[in-house]
C-alpha atoms as an extended CHARMM CRD file, in Angstrom:
* protein
*
       271  EXT
         1         1  UNK       CA              0.1470000000       -0.1260000000       -0.2480000000  PROA      1               0.0000000000
         2         2  UNK       CA              1.3020000000        3.9130000000       -0.9940000000  PROA      2               0.0000000000
         3         3  UNK       CA              2.3330000000        5.2170000000        2.4660000000  PROA      3               0.0000000000
         4         4  UNK       CA              1.0800000000        8.3990000000        0.5150000000  PROA      4               0.0000000000
         5         5  UNK       CA             -2.3230000000        6.6850000000        1.8940000000  PROA      5               0.0000000000
         6         6  UNK       CA             -1.5210000000        6.8930000000        5.7930000000  PROA      6               0.0000000000
         7         7  UNK       CA             -0.1960000000       10.6470000000        5.1330000000  PROA      7               0.0000000000
         8         8  UNK       CA             -3.1640000000       11.6560000000        3.6110000000  PROA      8               0.0000000000
         9         9  UNK       CA             -4.9660000000        9.7200000000        6.2060000000  PROA      9               0.0000000000
        10        10  UNK       CA             -2.6140000000       11.8170000000        9.2540000000  PROA      10              0.0000000000
        11        11  UNK       CA             -3.0840000000       14.8020000000        7.9040000000  PROA      11              0.0000000000
        12        12  UNK       CA             -7.1280000000       14.7400000000        7.9710000000  PROA      12              0.0000000000
        13        13  UNK       CA             -7.4860000000       13.6360000000       11.4500000000  PROA      13              0.0000000000
        14        14  UNK       CA             -5.2500000000       16.7030000000       12.2880000000  PROA      14              0.0000000000
        15        15  UNK       CA             -5.9970000000       19.4500000000        9.9840000000  PROA      15              0.0000000000
        16        16  UNK       CA            -10.3700000000       18.4160000000       10.1420000000  PROA      16              0.0000000000
        17        17  UNK       CA            -10.2500000000       19.6320000000       14.1850000000  PROA      17              0.0000000000
        18        18  UNK       CA             -6.7490000000       21.9270000000       14.2330000000  PROA      18              0.0000000000
        19        19  UNK       CA             -7.5840000000       25.7050000000       12.5340000000  PROA      19              0.0000000000
        20        20  UNK       CA             -5.7120000000       25.2870000000        9.2900000000  PROA      20              0.0000000000
        21        21  UNK       CA             -8.7900000000       24.0850000000        7.2320000000  PROA      21              0.0000000000
        22        22  UNK       CA             -8.5450000000       20.2780000000        6.3330000000  PROA      22              0.0000000000
        23        23  UNK       CA             -9.6980000000       20.5350000000        2.6970000000  PROA      23              0.0000000000
        24        24  UNK       CA             -6.7750000000       22.9180000000        1.7330000000  PROA      24              0.0000000000
        25        25  UNK       CA             -4.4570000000       20.5100000000        3.2560000000  PROA      25              0.0000000000
        26        26  UNK       CA             -5.7810000000       17.1350000000        1.1620000000  PROA      26              0.0000000000
        27        27  UNK       CA             -5.6270000000       19.2380000000       -2.0480000000  PROA      27              0.0000000000
        28        28  UNK       CA             -2.1630000000       20.5700000000       -1.4700000000  PROA      28              0.0000000000
        29        29  UNK       CA             -0.5190000000       17.5280000000       -0.4100000000  PROA      29              0.0000000000
        30        30  UNK       CA             -2.6180000000       15.4200000000       -2.9470000000  PROA      30              0.0000000000
        31        31  UNK       CA             -3.2300000000       17.2600000000       -5.6710000000  PROA      31              0.0000000000
        32        32  UNK       CA             -0.1120000000       20.0150000000       -6.0520000000  PROA      32              0.0000000000
        33        33  UNK       CA              3.2080000000       17.6350000000       -4.5390000000  PROA      33              0.0000000000
        34        34  UNK       CA              1.4590000000       13.8580000000       -5.6480000000  PROA      34              0.0000000000
        35        35  UNK       CA              0.8310000000       12.9540000000       -2.1490000000  PROA      35              0.0000000000
        36        36  UNK       CA             -0.9230000000        9.1590000000       -2.4020000000  PROA      36              0.0000000000
        37        37  UNK       CA             -1.7460000000       10.4950000000       -6.1560000000  PROA      37              0.0000000000
        38        38  UNK       CA             -0.7410000000        6.6070000000       -7.3240000000  PROA      38              0.0000000000
        39        39  UNK       CA             -3.2360000000        5.1360000000       -4.9140000000  PROA      39              0.0000000000
        40        40  UNK       CA             -5.9170000000        6.9660000000       -5.3320000000  PROA      40              0.0000000000
        41        41  UNK       CA             -7.2650000000        7.4810000000       -8.5140000000  PROA      41              0.0000000000
        42        42  UNK       CA             -9.6620000000       10.1440000000      -10.0690000000  PROA      42              0.0000000000
        43        43  UNK       CA            -12.9610000000        7.3790000000       -9.2980000000  PROA      43              0.0000000000
        44        44  UNK       CA            -11.6010000000        6.8450000000       -5.6870000000  PROA      44              0.0000000000
        45        45  UNK       CA            -11.0530000000       10.0910000000       -4.4410000000  PROA      45              0.0000000000
        46        46  UNK       CA            -14.5300000000       10.5170000000       -3.4160000000  PROA      46              0.0000000000
        47        47  UNK       CA            -14.6630000000        7.3270000000       -1.9590000000  PROA      47              0.0000000000
        48        48  UNK       CA            -11.2620000000        7.9630000000       -0.5200000000  PROA      48              0.0000000000
        49        49  UNK       CA            -12.3700000000       11.1910000000        1.1240000000  PROA      49              0.0000000000
        50        50  UNK       CA            -15.4090000000        9.7170000000        2.8680000000  PROA      50              0.0000000000
        51        51  UNK       CA            -13.4860000000        7.3520000000        4.6480000000  PROA      51              0.0000000000
        52        52  UNK       CA            -11.5050000000       10.2010000000        5.8510000000  PROA      52              0.0000000000
        53        53  UNK       CA            -14.7050000000       12.3340000000        7.0050000000  PROA      53              0.0000000000
        54        54  UNK       CA            -16.0090000000        8.8900000000        8.3950000000  PROA      54              0.0000000000
        55        55  UNK       CA            -12.9930000000        7.9990000000       10.6730000000  PROA      55              0.0000000000
        56        56  UNK       CA            -12.8390000000       11.8050000000       11.8350000000  PROA      56              0.0000000000
        57        57  UNK       CA            -16.8840000000       11.7420000000       12.7350000000  PROA      57              0.0000000000
        58        58  UNK       CA            -15.5460000000        8.3030000000       14.7950000000  PROA      58              0.0000000000
        59        59  UNK       CA            -13.4380000000       10.4240000000       16.6750000000  PROA      59              0.0000000000
        60        60  UNK       CA            -15.8890000000       12.8440000000       17.2160000000  PROA      60              0.0000000000
        61        61  UNK       CA            -18.9540000000       10.5140000000       18.4090000000  PROA      61              0.0000000000
        62        62  UNK       CA            -16.4670000000        8.3110000000       20.8780000000  PROA      62              0.0000000000
        63        63  UNK       CA            -14.3820000000       11.4060000000       21.7540000000  PROA      63              0.0000000000
        64        64  UNK       CA            -17.8550000000       13.2860000000       23.2940000000  PROA      64              0.0000000000
        65        65  UNK       CA            -20.2380000000       10.3770000000       23.4120000000  PROA      65              0.0000000000
        66        66  UNK       CA            -21.3450000000       11.5070000000       26.6670000000  PROA      66              0.0000000000
        67        67  UNK       CA            -21.6190000000       15.1270000000       26.1750000000  PROA      67              0.0000000000
        68        68  UNK       CA            -24.1530000000       14.1800000000       23.1300000000  PROA      68              0.0000000000
        69        69  UNK       CA            -25.9000000000       11.4420000000       25.2800000000  PROA      69              0.0000000000
        70        70  UNK       CA            -26.4470000000       14.4060000000       27.7610000000  PROA      70              0.0000000000
        71        71  UNK       CA            -27.1980000000       17.0480000000       25.4480000000  PROA      71              0.0000000000
        72        72  UNK       CA            -29.7540000000       14.7600000000       23.1780000000  PROA      72              0.0000000000
        73        73  UNK       CA            -31.5320000000       13.5250000000       26.5470000000  PROA      73              0.0000000000
        74        74  UNK       CA            -32.1220000000       16.6240000000       27.7570000000  PROA      74              0.0000000000
        75        75  UNK       CA            -32.7840000000       18.5550000000       24.9630000000  PROA      75              0.0000000000
        76        76  UNK       CA            -35.5000000000       16.0840000000       24.1780000000  PROA      76              0.0000000000
        77        77  UNK       CA            -36.6360000000       15.8780000000       28.0260000000  PROA      77              0.0000000000
        78        78  UNK       CA            -36.5280000000       19.4730000000       29.2780000000  PROA      78              0.0000000000
        79        79  UNK       CA            -35.7810000000       21.4580000000       25.5170000000  PROA      79              0.0000000000
        80        80  UNK       CA            -33.9180000000       24.6570000000       25.7350000000  PROA      80              0.0000000000
        81        81  UNK       CA            -35.0200000000       25.0780000000       29.5740000000  PROA      81              0.0000000000
        82        82  UNK       CA            -32.0240000000       23.2010000000       29.6530000000  PROA      82              0.0000000000
        83        83  UNK       CA            -28.2180000000       24.6730000000       29.6690000000  PROA      83              0.0000000000
        84        84  UNK       CA            -27.4860000000       21.0200000000       28.1450000000  PROA      84              0.0000000000
        85        85  UNK       CA            -30.2690000000       19.8700000000       26.2710000000  PROA      85              0.0000000000
        86        86  UNK       CA            -30.9260000000       23.7320000000       24.6200000000  PROA      86              0.0000000000
        87        87  UNK       CA            -27.1150000000       22.3500000000       23.0060000000  PROA      87              0.0000000000
        88        88  UNK       CA            -28.6740000000       19.8760000000       20.9060000000  PROA      88              0.0000000000
        89        89  UNK       CA            -31.1610000000       22.5490000000       19.4710000000  PROA      89              0.0000000000
        90        90  UNK       CA            -28.8750000000       25.1970000000       19.6290000000  PROA      90              0.0000000000
        91        91  UNK       CA            -27.0770000000       22.6880000000       16.7630000000  PROA      91              0.0000000000
        92        92  UNK       CA            -29.2400000000       22.0050000000       14.4100000000  PROA      92              0.0000000000
        93        93  UNK       CA            -30.2000000000       25.3380000000       14.0130000000  PROA      93              0.0000000000
        94        94  UNK       CA            -26.7680000000       26.0570000000       13.5420000000  PROA      94              0.0000000000
        95        95  UNK       CA            -26.0130000000       23.4450000000       11.0850000000  PROA      95              0.0000000000
        96        96  UNK       CA            -29.2480000000       25.0420000000        8.6680000000  PROA      96              0.0000000000
        97        97  UNK       CA            -27.1180000000       28.1050000000        6.8340000000  PROA      97              0.0000000000
        98        98  UNK       CA            -24.3070000000       25.7600000000        5.5660000000  PROA      98              0.0000000000
        99        99  UNK       CA            -26.1500000000       22.9450000000        5.1450000000  PROA      99              0.0000000000
       100       100  UNK       CA            -28.4420000000       25.0120000000        3.0150000000  PROA      100             0.0000000000
       101       101  UNK       CA            -25.7100000000       27.1020000000        0.7130000000  PROA      101             0.0000000000
       102       102  UNK       CA            -23.1100000000       23.7020000000        0.8730000000  PROA      102             0.0000000000
       103       103  UNK       CA            -26.1550000000       21.4580000000       -1.3110000000  PROA      103             0.0000000000
       104       104  UNK       CA            -26.8440000000       24.4480000000       -3.0980000000  PROA      104             0.0000000000
       105       105  UNK       CA            -23.2900000000       25.8350000000       -4.3760000000  PROA      105             0.0000000000
       106       106  UNK       CA            -20.4600000000       23.3140000000       -3.3030000000  PROA      106             0.0000000000
       107       107  UNK       CA            -20.2650000000       21.3780000000       -6.4190000000  PROA      107             0.0000000000
       108       108  UNK       CA            -19.5300000000       25.6970000000       -8.0900000000  PROA      108             0.0000000000
       109       109  UNK       CA            -17.5260000000       25.9820000000       -5.6580000000  PROA      109             0.0000000000
       110       110  UNK       CA            -15.0940000000       23.1950000000       -5.6560000000  PROA      110             0.0000000000
       111       111  UNK       CA            -14.9220000000       23.3430000000      -10.2050000000  PROA      111             0.0000000000
       112       112  UNK       CA            -14.1380000000       27.3180000000       -9.7890000000  PROA      112             0.0000000000
       113       113  UNK       CA            -11.1040000000       27.0940000000       -6.4830000000  PROA      113             0.0000000000
       114       114  UNK       CA            -10.2450000000       23.7090000000       -5.8850000000  PROA      114             0.0000000000
       115       115  UNK       CA             -7.5570000000       23.5330000000       -8.6540000000  PROA      115             0.0000000000
       116       116  UNK       CA             -7.3330000000       27.5470000000       -7.4210000000  PROA      116             0.0000000000
       117       117  UNK       CA             -4.2290000000       27.2410000000       -5.3870000000  PROA      117             0.0000000000
       118       118  UNK       CA             -4.0460000000       31.0340000000       -5.3650000000  PROA      118             0.0000000000
       119       119  UNK       CA             -7.5100000000       31.7370000000       -3.7110000000  PROA      119             0.0000000000
       120       120  UNK       CA             -6.3830000000       28.4650000000       -1.2170000000  PROA      120             0.0000000000
       121       121  UNK       CA             -2.5840000000       29.7080000000       -0.5390000000  PROA      121             0.0000000000
       122       122  UNK       CA             -4.7200000000       33.5140000000        0.0500000000  PROA      122             0.0000000000
       123       123  UNK       CA             -7.1290000000       32.1470000000        2.0540000000  PROA      123             0.0000000000
       124       124  UNK       CA             -5.0950000000       29.9480000000        4.2560000000  PROA      124             0.0000000000
       125       125  UNK       CA             -3.1850000000       33.0690000000        4.7840000000  PROA      125             0.0000000000
       126       126  UNK       CA             -6.4320000000       35.2390000000        5.2510000000  PROA      126             0.0000000000
       127       127  UNK       CA             -8.1510000000       33.0110000000        7.8480000000  PROA      127             0.0000000000
       128       128  UNK       CA             -5.0220000000       32.9400000000        9.9450000000  PROA      128             0.0000000000
       129       129  UNK       CA             -4.9210000000       36.6330000000       10.7060000000  PROA      129             0.0000000000
       130       130  UNK       CA             -8.6210000000       36.7080000000       11.4230000000  PROA      130             0.0000000000
       131       131  UNK       CA             -8.4750000000       34.2740000000       13.7180000000  PROA      131             0.0000000000
       132       132  UNK       CA             -5.1990000000       35.6400000000       15.3130000000  PROA      132             0.0000000000
       133       133  UNK       CA             -6.6250000000       38.7270000000       15.5830000000  PROA      133             0.0000000000
       134       134  UNK       CA            -10.5090000000       37.9410000000       16.7930000000  PROA      134             0.0000000000
       135       135  UNK       CA             -8.8130000000       35.9440000000       19.5300000000  PROA      135             0.0000000000
       136       136  UNK       CA             -6.5960000000       39.0660000000       20.5080000000  PROA      136             0.0000000000
       137       137  UNK       CA             -9.3690000000       41.1600000000       20.6590000000  PROA      137             0.0000000000
       138       138  UNK       CA            -12.0420000000       39.7320000000       22.6810000000  PROA      138             0.0000000000
       139       139  UNK       CA            -12.4550000000       38.3340000000       25.7410000000  PROA      139             0.0000000000
       140       140  UNK       CA            -12.8390000000       35.5290000000       27.4950000000  PROA      140             0.0000000000
       141       141  UNK       CA            -16.3750000000       36.0640000000       29.3300000000  PROA      141             0.0000000000
       142       142  UNK       CA            -18.8860000000       33.2220000000       27.6920000000  PROA      142             0.0000000000
       143       143  UNK       CA            -19.1040000000       29.5700000000       28.0060000000  PROA      143             0.0000000000
       144       144  UNK       CA            -21.4840000000       27.4820000000       26.5770000000  PROA      144             0.0000000000
       145       145  UNK       CA            -23.8330000000       27.6590000000       28.6150000000  PROA      145             0.0000000000
       146       146  UNK       CA            -24.1500000000       31.1850000000       28.3580000000  PROA      146             0.0000000000
       147       147  UNK       CA            -24.8020000000       31.0840000000       24.8100000000  PROA      147             0.0000000000
       148       148  UNK       CA            -28.2370000000       31.8160000000       22.6890000000  PROA      148             0.0000000000
       149       149  UNK       CA            -29.7570000000       31.0770000000       20.0720000000  PROA      149             0.0000000000
       150       150  UNK       CA            -28.0160000000       34.1950000000       18.2730000000  PROA      150             0.0000000000
       151       151  UNK       CA            -24.7860000000       33.1530000000       19.1000000000  PROA      151             0.0000000000
       152       152  UNK       CA            -25.0310000000       29.7620000000       17.8840000000  PROA      152             0.0000000000
       153       153  UNK       CA            -26.7170000000       31.1250000000       14.5520000000  PROA      153             0.0000000000
       154       154  UNK       CA            -24.1250000000       32.8630000000       13.8300000000  PROA      154             0.0000000000
       155       155  UNK       CA            -21.6640000000       30.6760000000       14.4890000000  PROA      155             0.0000000000
       156       156  UNK       CA            -22.8250000000       28.2430000000       12.6270000000  PROA      156             0.0000000000
       157       157  UNK       CA            -23.0850000000       31.3140000000        9.3640000000  PROA      157             0.0000000000
       158       158  UNK       CA            -19.3940000000       31.5350000000        9.8220000000  PROA      158             0.0000000000
       159       159  UNK       CA            -19.3340000000       27.6940000000        8.3750000000  PROA      159             0.0000000000
       160       160  UNK       CA            -20.8220000000       29.1540000000        5.3350000000  PROA      160             0.0000000000
       161       161  UNK       CA            -16.5620000000       30.6390000000        4.4590000000  PROA      161             0.0000000000
       162       162  UNK       CA            -15.3270000000       26.6630000000        5.4780000000  PROA      162             0.0000000000
       163       163  UNK       CA            -16.9690000000       25.7160000000        1.7970000000  PROA      163             0.0000000000
       164       164  UNK       CA            -13.7710000000       27.4480000000        0.4630000000  PROA      164             0.0000000000
       165       165  UNK       CA            -10.4170000000       25.2470000000        0.8240000000  PROA      165             0.0000000000
       166       166  UNK       CA             -8.0680000000       27.6190000000        2.6440000000  PROA      166             0.0000000000
       167       167  UNK       CA            -10.9580000000       28.9630000000        5.2770000000  PROA      167             0.0000000000
       168       168  UNK       CA            -11.7840000000       26.1930000000        7.4000000000  PROA      168             0.0000000000
       169       169  UNK       CA            -14.5120000000       24.8880000000        9.0390000000  PROA      169             0.0000000000
       170       170  UNK       CA            -13.5140000000       25.4200000000       12.4380000000  PROA      170             0.0000000000
       171       171  UNK       CA            -11.3230000000       27.9780000000       11.8540000000  PROA      171             0.0000000000
       172       172  UNK       CA            -14.2920000000       30.2730000000       10.6060000000  PROA      172             0.0000000000
       173       173  UNK       CA            -16.3800000000       28.3180000000       14.0000000000  PROA      173             0.0000000000
       174       174  UNK       CA            -14.0850000000       29.2570000000       16.3590000000  PROA      174             0.0000000000
       175       175  UNK       CA            -13.1140000000       32.9820000000       14.6720000000  PROA      175             0.0000000000
       176       176  UNK       CA            -17.1130000000       32.9850000000       15.2810000000  PROA      176             0.0000000000
       177       177  UNK       CA            -17.3660000000       32.4720000000       18.4290000000  PROA      177             0.0000000000
       178       178  UNK       CA            -14.4410000000       33.8410000000       19.8730000000  PROA      178             0.0000000000
       179       179  UNK       CA            -15.7600000000       37.2580000000       18.1010000000  PROA      179             0.0000000000
       180       180  UNK       CA            -18.8490000000       36.5620000000       20.2890000000  PROA      180             0.0000000000
       181       181  UNK       CA            -16.5350000000       35.8280000000       23.5110000000  PROA      181             0.0000000000
       182       182  UNK       CA            -16.3540000000       32.3420000000       24.0890000000  PROA      182             0.0000000000
       183       183  UNK       CA            -13.8150000000       30.7800000000       26.5040000000  PROA      183             0.0000000000
       184       184  UNK       CA            -10.9600000000       29.5760000000       23.3730000000  PROA      184             0.0000000000
       185       185  UNK       CA            -11.6410000000       25.9150000000       25.1550000000  PROA      185             0.0000000000
       186       186  UNK       CA            -15.5470000000       25.9740000000       24.3580000000  PROA      186             0.0000000000
       187       187  UNK       CA            -14.7680000000       28.1520000000       21.8430000000  PROA      187             0.0000000000
       188       188  UNK       CA            -13.0680000000       24.7620000000       19.9020000000  PROA      188             0.0000000000
       189       189  UNK       CA            -15.3070000000       22.1570000000       22.3470000000  PROA      189             0.0000000000
       190       190  UNK       CA            -18.9290000000       24.1200000000       19.8630000000  PROA      190             0.0000000000
       191       191  UNK       CA            -16.9430000000       23.9450000000       16.5180000000  PROA      191             0.0000000000
       192       192  UNK       CA            -16.5400000000       20.3380000000       17.3150000000  PROA      192             0.0000000000
       193       193  UNK       CA            -19.6950000000       19.1330000000       18.4440000000  PROA      193             0.0000000000
       194       194  UNK       CA            -21.0750000000       21.8650000000       15.1520000000  PROA      194             0.0000000000
       195       195  UNK       CA            -18.8950000000       19.1690000000       13.4660000000  PROA      195             0.0000000000
       196       196  UNK       CA            -20.9920000000       16.4260000000       14.2140000000  PROA      196             0.0000000000
       197       197  UNK       CA            -24.0210000000       16.8740000000       12.1350000000  PROA      197             0.0000000000
       198       198  UNK       CA            -22.1390000000       18.7580000000        9.5240000000  PROA      198             0.0000000000
       199       199  UNK       CA            -19.6970000000       15.7830000000        8.8310000000  PROA      199             0.0000000000
       200       200  UNK       CA            -22.2720000000       13.3970000000        9.1020000000  PROA      200             0.0000000000
       201       201  UNK       CA            -24.7440000000       14.8430000000        6.5300000000  PROA      201             0.0000000000
       202       202  UNK       CA            -21.8780000000       14.8090000000        3.7980000000  PROA      202             0.0000000000
       203       203  UNK       CA            -21.3080000000       11.0570000000        4.4830000000  PROA      203             0.0000000000
       204       204  UNK       CA            -24.8720000000        9.6970000000        3.7990000000  PROA      204             0.0000000000
       205       205  UNK       CA            -25.1250000000       12.2720000000        1.2920000000  PROA      205             0.0000000000
       206       206  UNK       CA            -22.6050000000       10.5940000000       -0.5790000000  PROA      206             0.0000000000
       207       207  UNK       CA            -21.7690000000        7.1770000000       -0.0110000000  PROA      207             0.0000000000
       208       208  UNK       CA            -25.1010000000        6.3910000000       -1.2950000000  PROA      208             0.0000000000
       209       209  UNK       CA            -23.9610000000        6.9750000000       -4.0760000000  PROA      209             0.0000000000
       210       210  UNK       CA            -23.4810000000        3.9240000000       -7.2990000000  PROA      210             0.0000000000
       211       211  UNK       CA            -19.8440000000        4.8950000000       -8.5320000000  PROA      211             0.0000000000
       212       212  UNK       CA            -18.7340000000        5.5770000000       -4.6200000000  PROA      212             0.0000000000
       213       213  UNK       CA            -19.9810000000        1.9570000000       -3.3100000000  PROA      213             0.0000000000
       214       214  UNK       CA            -18.1350000000        0.6200000000       -6.3190000000  PROA      214             0.0000000000
       215       215  UNK       CA            -15.0320000000        2.8430000000       -5.5480000000  PROA      215             0.0000000000
       216       216  UNK       CA            -14.7470000000        1.3880000000       -2.3260000000  PROA      216             0.0000000000
       217       217  UNK       CA            -16.1360000000       -2.3440000000       -2.9750000000  PROA      217             0.0000000000
       218       218  UNK       CA            -12.6870000000       -1.7650000000       -5.6870000000  PROA      218             0.0000000000
       219       219  UNK       CA            -10.1380000000       -0.9630000000       -2.8610000000  PROA      219             0.0000000000
       220       220  UNK       CA            -11.8800000000       -1.9530000000        0.4870000000  PROA      220             0.0000000000
       221       221  UNK       CA             -8.5940000000       -1.8010000000        2.4990000000  PROA      221             0.0000000000
       222       222  UNK       CA             -7.3980000000        1.7310000000        0.9670000000  PROA      222             0.0000000000
       223       223  UNK       CA            -10.7610000000        2.9590000000        2.3960000000  PROA      223             0.0000000000
       224       224  UNK       CA            -10.8030000000        0.8360000000        6.0980000000  PROA      224             0.0000000000
       225       225  UNK       CA             -7.3310000000        2.0710000000        6.6820000000  PROA      225             0.0000000000
       226       226  UNK       CA             -8.4740000000        5.7070000000        6.2810000000  PROA      226             0.0000000000
       227       227  UNK       CA            -10.7810000000        5.1270000000        8.1860000000  PROA      227             0.0000000000
       228       228  UNK       CA             -9.1730000000        3.7820000000       11.5240000000  PROA      228             0.0000000000
       229       229  UNK       CA             -5.4930000000        6.1250000000       10.8820000000  PROA      229             0.0000000000
       230       230  UNK       CA             -7.9090000000        9.1770000000       10.3240000000  PROA      230             0.0000000000
       231       231  UNK       CA            -10.2380000000        7.7060000000       13.4110000000  PROA      231             0.0000000000
       232       232  UNK       CA             -6.0750000000        7.5450000000       15.9290000000  PROA      232             0.0000000000
       233       233  UNK       CA             -5.2200000000       10.8970000000       14.2320000000  PROA      233             0.0000000000
       234       234  UNK       CA             -8.5850000000       12.5400000000       15.2600000000  PROA      234             0.0000000000
       235       235  UNK       CA             -8.6980000000       10.9890000000       18.8830000000  PROA      235             0.0000000000
       236       236  UNK       CA             -5.3060000000       13.0980000000       19.7420000000  PROA      236             0.0000000000
       237       237  UNK       CA             -6.1130000000       15.8150000000       18.3720000000  PROA      237             0.0000000000
       238       238  UNK       CA             -9.0770000000       16.7990000000       20.0900000000  PROA      238             0.0000000000
       239       239  UNK       CA             -7.7600000000       16.3060000000       23.3700000000  PROA      239             0.0000000000
       240       240  UNK       CA             -4.0570000000       18.2610000000       22.3190000000  PROA      240             0.0000000000
       241       241  UNK       CA             -5.9310000000       21.5330000000       21.0880000000  PROA      241             0.0000000000
       242       242  UNK       CA             -9.0130000000       21.3330000000       24.2600000000  PROA      242             0.0000000000
       243       243  UNK       CA             -5.3690000000       21.0770000000       26.3340000000  PROA      243             0.0000000000
       244       244  UNK       CA             -3.3570000000       22.9360000000       24.0030000000  PROA      244             0.0000000000
       245       245  UNK       CA             -6.0840000000       26.3100000000       24.5140000000  PROA      245             0.0000000000
       246       246  UNK       CA             -6.3790000000       25.7930000000       28.5960000000  PROA      246             0.0000000000
       247       247  UNK       CA             -2.8540000000       28.1490000000       28.0570000000  PROA      247             0.0000000000
       248       248  UNK       CA             -2.2010000000       29.1300000000       25.0380000000  PROA      248             0.0000000000
       249       249  UNK       CA             -3.6700000000       31.1280000000       22.5800000000  PROA      249             0.0000000000
       250       250  UNK       CA             -3.3690000000       30.7410000000       18.2180000000  PROA      250             0.0000000000
       251       251  UNK       CA              0.1200000000       32.7980000000       16.8230000000  PROA      251             0.0000000000
       252       252  UNK       CA              1.7000000000       29.1360000000       16.1110000000  PROA      252             0.0000000000
       253       253  UNK       CA             -1.9330000000       28.3540000000       13.9030000000  PROA      253             0.0000000000
       254       254  UNK       CA             -2.3930000000       32.2130000000       12.5880000000  PROA      254             0.0000000000
       255       255  UNK       CA              1.9170000000       31.7280000000       11.2370000000  PROA      255             0.0000000000
       256       256  UNK       CA              1.1950000000       27.5020000000        9.8600000000  PROA      256             0.0000000000
       257       257  UNK       CA             -1.2960000000       29.0190000000        7.2400000000  PROA      257             0.0000000000
       258       258  UNK       CA              0.3770000000       32.4470000000        6.8250000000  PROA      258             0.0000000000
       259       259  UNK       CA              4.3400000000       29.9040000000        6.0410000000  PROA      259             0.0000000000
       260       260  UNK       CA              1.6230000000       27.2760000000        4.6950000000  PROA      260             0.0000000000
       261       261  UNK       CA              0.1150000000       29.8580000000        2.0840000000  PROA      261             0.0000000000
       262       262  UNK       CA              2.7430000000       31.5970000000        1.0010000000  PROA      262             0.0000000000
       263       263  UNK       CA              4.6610000000       28.4120000000       -0.2200000000  PROA      263             0.0000000000
       264       264  UNK       CA              1.7850000000       26.8720000000       -1.9320000000  PROA      264             0.0000000000
       265       265  UNK       CA              0.9410000000       30.5860000000       -3.6110000000  PROA      265             0.0000000000
       266       266  UNK       CA              4.9280000000       30.4950000000       -4.6970000000  PROA      266             0.0000000000
       267       267  UNK       CA              4.8700000000       27.2920000000       -5.8530000000  PROA      267             0.0000000000
       268       268  UNK       CA              1.7380000000       27.3720000000       -7.6290000000  PROA      268             0.0000000000
       269       269  UNK       CA              3.1810000000       30.1020000000       -9.5340000000  PROA      269             0.0000000000
       270       270  UNK       CA              6.8760000000       28.5870000000      -10.4160000000  PROA      270             0.0000000000
       271       271  UNK       CA              5.0260000000       24.9940000000      -11.1470000000  PROA      271             0.0000000000
């Protein structure tokens, strides 16, 4: 098996949760640098992406199983009157904007942006600066329990920008949450919660495609490896980020995004 497959799965597990854009990283390392391109044909690319997203979805569900279970039970039995129960309904509301825009425009955005490395590189740089600037400007006075429906909806709207590779779903939602003065740890945690329905929806939409099912059957070993590696690296990354943000800001992610964005822009211009 091509070792590049494992590298891409590790990248997905890490970049899905860090505010650095998993979609941009997969495009950069696979399409621009050619990692894993020999093992992942164009017919299997969508199915492989599905495996990676399913792996990170499992990581979210396992790591936050107790949280999700409590949200569901209290959300159904007590509704928005309960501090934990209301998060279930907030997540549903926050998922709607990106879901609508994604269904209507995701293919168009993919066709326009996916191969445009100047846009991807610029998005990496711009969002890196934005998240750092917002984090430094805003106090950490709110928590998830103090969130309002309006807060959740605004954070959900920010996910729309994440349809453009480079902006980052976690990056935009964390930046929006920090802009609403959620503390760093809770901003990241709500971002993780919010990723579950988004990733689950994407997996459900893709799995029923007949060409995807055929591609999985023809590359079952690679599909399973992608799930397992993305799952393990995703679990480790969630644990790392929540611990890291207890005493650190987003400066390291800003500099990483700026440097990677510049590398992508320069590489695409001279290639």
